[in-house]
VEXGUVO-574569 format. One record per residue (C-alpha): x, y, z. Coordinates in steps of 0.001 Angstrom, whole numbers, plus 500000, padded with zeros to 6 digits. Layout:
XYZ/...
This chain:
881074741960358253/881866743851355044/880415747302354498/880476746695350750/880970743539348705/881185743605344908/880715740098343461/881293739127339797/880043742466338464/879983742874334674/878950746072332896/878620746539329143/878511749725327087/877453748490323674/879659745474322976/882498746604325237/882671745125328702/883935747976330903/883833745663333935/883990741881333683/883497739549336637/884849742308338875/884933741777342603/886327743327345788/885172744242349300/885545747030351852/885562746226355558/885251748688358474/888535750600358817/889711749919355240/891188752781353222/891164751662349586/892693753467346620/890975752892343263/893365753294340318/893287752752336564/893868754750333406/891277757329332328/888378755399330793/889221752180332643/885846752136334450/886469753883337788/883507756257337399/881271753389336256/882185751358339346/881462754313341659/878070754878340003/877246751192340545/878261751417344226/876054754518344617/873158752654342952/873100755242340152/873670752427337644/872918748716337746/875368745977336777/874447743808333816/875646740775335779/876742740143339355/875740741575342726/876523744532344983/875969743807348683/875758746810351012/875633746464354784/872192747148356257/871782750837357056/875100751708355352/875692755484355387/877552756558352239/879222759929351732/880256760896348188/882455763724346918/882012764002343130/884271765871340708/881298767850339375/880478771191340958/877509771329343330/875428774497343848/874033775898347096/872291779157347892/870730780914350858/873137779323353366/876240780534355097/879363778382355068/879264777135358665/875556776245358612/875994774344355328/878720772191356847/876921771635360170/873539770777358623/874889767386357665/874448766207361299/870766765334360849/870376763464364159/871726766419366125/869545768883364233/866457766801365111/867468766670368793/868097770427368830/864615771053367392/863008768806370001/865003770454372808/863742773850371658/860181772537371666/860562771057375187/862096774299376473/859121776285375133/856639773891376767/858513774054380086/858537777859379980/854789777972379367/854127775372382057/856207777124384741/854431780420383969/850995778814384472/849494779178388023/848052775661387989/851024773777386523/850640769986386636/853604768509388645/853400765226386732/853658766973383351/856511769136384686/858394765991385788/857848764309382425/859110767338380509/862213767796382692/862974764059382376/862561764306378606/864833767357378492/867515765546380516/867364762514378215/867664764710375087/870611766584376576/872390763282377258/871771762191373658/872971765553372348/876153765310374412/876757761678373440/876540762551369729/879092765340370138/876584768169369961/878545770504372216/881742770089370172/880143769941366704/880622773609365846/884236773612367059/884911770461364999/883274772024361928/885448775135362328/888580773011362744/887847771098359518/887056774269357578/890265775943358733/892229772809357908/890864773016354367/892023776622354053/889011778721355096/889443781676357462/887283782370360503/885911785431358691/884518783086355993/882205781158358341/879240783564358073/879678784340354361/876992783077351924/878124779921350128/877283781335346700/880025784016346934/882759781344346894/884367780046343699/883747776493342482/886968775181344018/886108776588347444/882552775209347266/884047771757346646/886153772243349788/882986773115351727/881282769941350462/884343767937351521/884227769552354994/880545768626355265/881338764990354449/884238764799356910/882093766239359706/879279763749358992/881638760746359418/879630758317357233/880374754590357367/881990754759353916/883487757824352221/883773757814348417/886157760597347392/886678761242343674/889858763328343200/889512765208346528/892878766995346107/891991768669342785/891057772024344322/893449771978347284/896669773912347793/899624772167349415/898757773162353001/895186771881352743/896314768735350930/898736767896353741/896065768578356355/893559766314354569/896174763592354230/896796763622357991/893058763817358791/892117760832356626/894790758662358266/892794758765361526/889283759330360136/886741756827361575/885058756359358176/886174753653355773/887428755116352524/887298754467348786/889581757015347156/890087757852343482/893214759964343032/896020760564340556/898235761926343346/900734759118343898/902170760473347163/898672761086348584/897684757509347745/900889756188349269/900342758031352542/896595757445352971/895450754054351687/896060750582353081/895066748744349888/895088749480346146/892366748183343846/893233748459340144/890874748223337184/892854746697334313/891042745782331085/887763745392332993/889172743174335729/889758744218339334/893040743264340982/893659744005344659/897054744752346250/897844745204349945/899691748339351036/900166751798349547/900941752933346033/904678752137346105/903975748588347322/901342748246344598/903899749151341903/906344746521343178/903692743810343519/902213744619340117/905643744300338505/906079740871340110/902590739791339013/903176740894335419/906555739126335333/904931735896336566/902054736327334107/904507736939331252/906461733784332142/903257731725332394/901997733172329119/905265732380327312/905306728855328739/901707728214327729/902243729650324247/905184727298323754/903045724365324940/900237725417322554/902676725569319631/903937722089320438/900393720712320506/899471722538317295/902575721140315552/901566717625316688/898032718159315328/899334719533312043/901797716638311536/899283713904312399/895970715291311171/895848713006308102/897097709849309881/894256707512310772/896281705703313443/896707709023315295/893147710371314893/892169709761318555/895303711480319791/894727714405317427/891104714807318570/892198714557322199/894698717392321758/892177719549319879/889743719188322810/892583719895325229/893301723196323459/889601724096323445/889260723484327201/892579725073328146/892298728138330442/894230730630328396/896727732856330220/896096736412329059/899013738258327538/900168740981329951/900172744517328626/903800745518328557/904546748920330034/905888751066327233/909215752710327904/908621756248326746/911527757603324715/911583761334324256/913482762824321355/912776766501321870/914214769359319815/917492770847321016/917256773742323478/919343776818322702/921823777790325404/920385780472327662/922307783337329302/923352783049332971/920423785227334115/917190784718332145/914602786901333882/914978789430336691/912315791244338723/913598794285340642/911504796115343234/908211795036341657/904913796170343181/901845794249341998/898354795336343050/894832794225342170/892784797320342862/893998798455346278/895085794979347324/898870794545347193/899998791077346181/903711791973346133/905714794943347400/909333795468346340/909533791949344922/913004790752343958/913518787574341969/916156786220339602/915751783153337391/919152781698336468/920164779186333827/919509775635335010/917077776619337796/914189774231338393/912019776114340858/908736774815342327/906398777527343671/904500776665346867/901959778595348926/898246778674349812/895694779332347074/895312783057346456/898755783944347802/900097784975344381/901797781928342808/900108782349339421/900604786113339606/904349785622340092/904490783269337107/902587785847335008/905039788559336109/907917786377334926/906061785627331674/905202789298331105/901471788592330755/900384790940333562/901247794533334358/902746795869337584/902693799229339306/906377799759340187/909789798222339605/911253796579336515/911291793275334624/914322792374332523/914488789452330089/917921788608328728/918617788361325021/918441784790323784/915644783701326151/912984781592324398/910083781390326836/906983779156326856/904149779639329340/901546776975330183/898272777827331945/894898776090332159/893106778715330010/895135777514327010/893003774369326839/890237776560325385/892566778159322816/893235774974320844/891620774877317389/888706772404317721/888536771810313952/892113770541313647/893354767035314301/895964766416316980/898644766079314292/897549769286312523/897552771248315790/901144770212316521/902220770785312912/900990774406313144/903874775258315517/906449772643314506/908314774456311746/910103772091309372/909627768832311319/908375765936309193/905026764179309841/906948761083310954/908942763113313477/905751764781314747/904042761405315195/907064760177317132/906852763207319445/903092762738319870/903715759087320734/905942760270323575/902971762296324820/900736759171324728/899018759876321369/899463756534319629/898251755110316341/895056756739315103/894924759009318183/896865761586316139/893896761927313771/891391762709316536/889738766109316296/890739768482319097/887030769052319785/886577765491321099/889665765412323347/889351765084327119/890907767636329474/893896765362330018/894425764834326280/894266768587325654/896841769171328390/899173766597326802/898732768231323386/899582771708324714/902665770313326466/903743768656323202/903276771989321373/905353773784324006/908189771261323968/908403771043320164/909175774769319893/912417774260321846/912095776899324625/914966777349327063/912601778623329797/909393776809330775/906796778522332995/904246775870334000/901070776569336006/899615773269337298/900585771202334232/899514767908335839/895874768985336307/893558766698334287/896355764146333814/895908760554334988/898851758663336480/900310757527333096/899999761139331923/901823762400335009/904569759833334490/904851761060330882/905151764690332046/907782763724334612/909892761919331996/909624764839329564/910693767411332157/913549765207333361/914930765025329833/914354768729329143/917672770639329250/916331774128329951/915146776135332972/911806775493334702/909503777509336991/906654775250338112/903432775625340104/902173772226341236/900822770405344271/901991767067342849/904745766204345342/905972763276343241/906560765644340312/908228768291342506/910527765705344096/911526764394340668/912071767796338988/912764770618341435/916213771741342534/914737774497344716/911392775367346296/910104778946346409/907591779524349218/905229782495349024/903685783810352244/902200787263352915/903695788801349772/907219787574350584/909192784876348803/911765782545350318/913826779965348436/914800776595349907/917393774435348127/916364770928347095/913016769304346320/909772769078348314/911073766514350816/914134768689351497/911919771749352009/909566769858354294/912421768744356559/913618772360356960/910088773670357470/909235771034360062/912477771823361859/911448775458362083/907981774636363333/909197772156365917/911905774532367191/909153777087367802/907211774549369886/904809773380367180/903704769738367467/902514767883364400/903408765784361409/903193768161358454/903375771871357652/899623772088357177/897269775018357633/896108773899361066/895184776821363304/894242776516366944/890902777963368031/891573781270369842/891333781195373622/889777784149375442/892278785671377890/891561787407381186/892699791024381623/895645789936383799/896658787315381220/896505789941378462/898769792306380448/901258789505381168/901203788456377526/901837792053376381/904775792409378765/906325789095377646/905920790085373988/907653793443374608/910582791721376315/910842789190373480/910836791998370897/913666793808372666/915861790697372575/915030790091368921/915737793696367909/919201793424369487/919818790238367477/918444791748364264/920567794930364019/923994793311363438/922472790910360897/921025793799358878/924475795448358845/926112792161357811/923632791698354963/924267795239353700/928029794606353779/927664791291351934/925339792829349329/927888795590348632/930626792969348400/928531790894345969/927921793954343763/931646794783343714/932650791179342899/929937790858340258/931128794067338602/934715792847338480/933546789439337223/931590791096334393/934670793041333299/936887789935333298/934163787969331500/933924790707328848/937723790620328373/937655786835327998/934962787187325325/937270789328323123/939154787306320448/942330789458320771/942692788350324419/943894784964323233/946669786457321106/948526786970324436/948512783530326095/949906784846329393/947179787497329657/944512784913328829/945902782629331537/945875785451334135/942328786457333199/941098782863333487/942723782530336912/941244785859337999/937814784771336705/937986781500338681/939055783349341849/936335785999341536/933694783332340822/934751781381343933/934692784571346042/931267785524344683/929851782052345417/931297782154348952/929843785625349551/926454784493348181/926440781526350590/927303783828353507/924523786199352442/922008783329352241/922985782099355719/922648785604357189/919343786165355345/918007782867356711/918909783911360253/917269787296359719/914166785599358301/913919783383361377/914299786379363708/911639788351361803/909305785345361923/909806785154365700/909187788923365924/905896788380364071/905006785637366544/905852787977369416/903219790378368094/903327793999366925/904877796729369050/902403798559371274/901340802086370281/901024803076373907/
């Protein structure tokens, strides 16, 4: 039997039918993804399912006693509760049993203390207590707290957060707490509206894995294409008010939708040709009396014909962005940078170089310093030690969410772009805005009435039109629906400059990144390739260290209390492991120092040869120019080889240091 059955639902706002004859169902075990452009009617459908709105036509059938759990996008407020109690209070049945158990225990205590205790009453109370304890156990009462802690830690909370008041957390963390509460409750049907919005990559991966085996059925609204692909078993699309259902994940949906639209286009073309033929017959024979019956018959046939709707053709976005000036080999360099907030150090002795052509995606848990690193590169935050060097000729643009509030609300979209566009003509500006999904009269909309996604697209258009050769992007896909994310992906693919990107959109990272920079505990490590390449390396590391699992998520085991003998044995084993690792570490440190000195020497020689090649008089002596070019090629090859050797040695050292961390700190005794 279906948990939910939507039948022929129509909903009007004014004269516009947001939903028309819409229908779909959710059975136990279904995981359904709900997709559609912003404004297509997804929120309206959810409100109808929650009984917050009524359909103008049609029916919504809910299974008797259906337990619904809903995660909205809007922030919820709580006060006077600590984090763990907020999450656990969702188990209402268990809370009621706990209260009754406490009452029975009090009555038993009083009865046993009485000199004339009634044996019959004592038997009844002990029987009642036994029955309640069985119920409590059967409902998972003894494991509820451990399960709540596991979910909270999976979503990025620390054990030290459990007793903190909920009101001290930011809005994003409160939304995580609400999500944890829903997951612990295990309702019959979970409605999750953009659950990944406030999650970092670790928590996103954990949630993805958790939902794949969650006992609740699921209706999921998300603009994260990879998340949809990995979680749902069916896609339901709202397209011009109609609901179309597709089996499988998001990739399968795209293929099946393409086939459906191709079939619809062929049927539409065939029917249109048939209609034209009939209309030509009617036009030729309208005045002929001997053909009047045939003419009337064809007119009625056209009136009764079920018209095939014209499919909306997917527009092929064509970007014609301004030319990007050629950047120097090294754009920005951070040397020995210390960054502190108060007494809290975010980075110590940070080293980072951004080179021409880099496309670096920053990954790491929320609060680890991704945005701070981007601000250090942009020069929008101070630091306490070290240096930042920006090469001459670097034209930098920095995107952050706060810029949405800095747009001029009184301007139109076209005027806002024109303010930074220099000498570009209105026609050229409209063409660029069309690439960023502002079509027709959209360009005359006031900024004040734009949605978050539209404002994001406008800022991105403003950034791209100025022709920067270095883009620093902090979560640019936030607020964007799937068409908006596809637009961003196409724009960044065509862009010829250098990119540093913070995002938890794996589809975007896979399409754009040539390297992934991971930030953990104030240290940065660069992995070549995109997100999938990084994940393979990371999983290999975890599995080689004995970790079992399917994703590099923030899953932490609950600590086990050790006996004194176990602690002593553990300490001894850690000391032995450290000794072995120290012996392995020393020669690597020496090798790295040698390679670094060699790199400096080669780089110095390369700079001198490069400077000689830049002098016009060099080319007056063709033999000297030839020798210098050969020397340059040889030095460049040697420098690249040395850099690869250094990276291999650094990776080995990183692995050894990680294993030393796992082995624990050296004893002070």
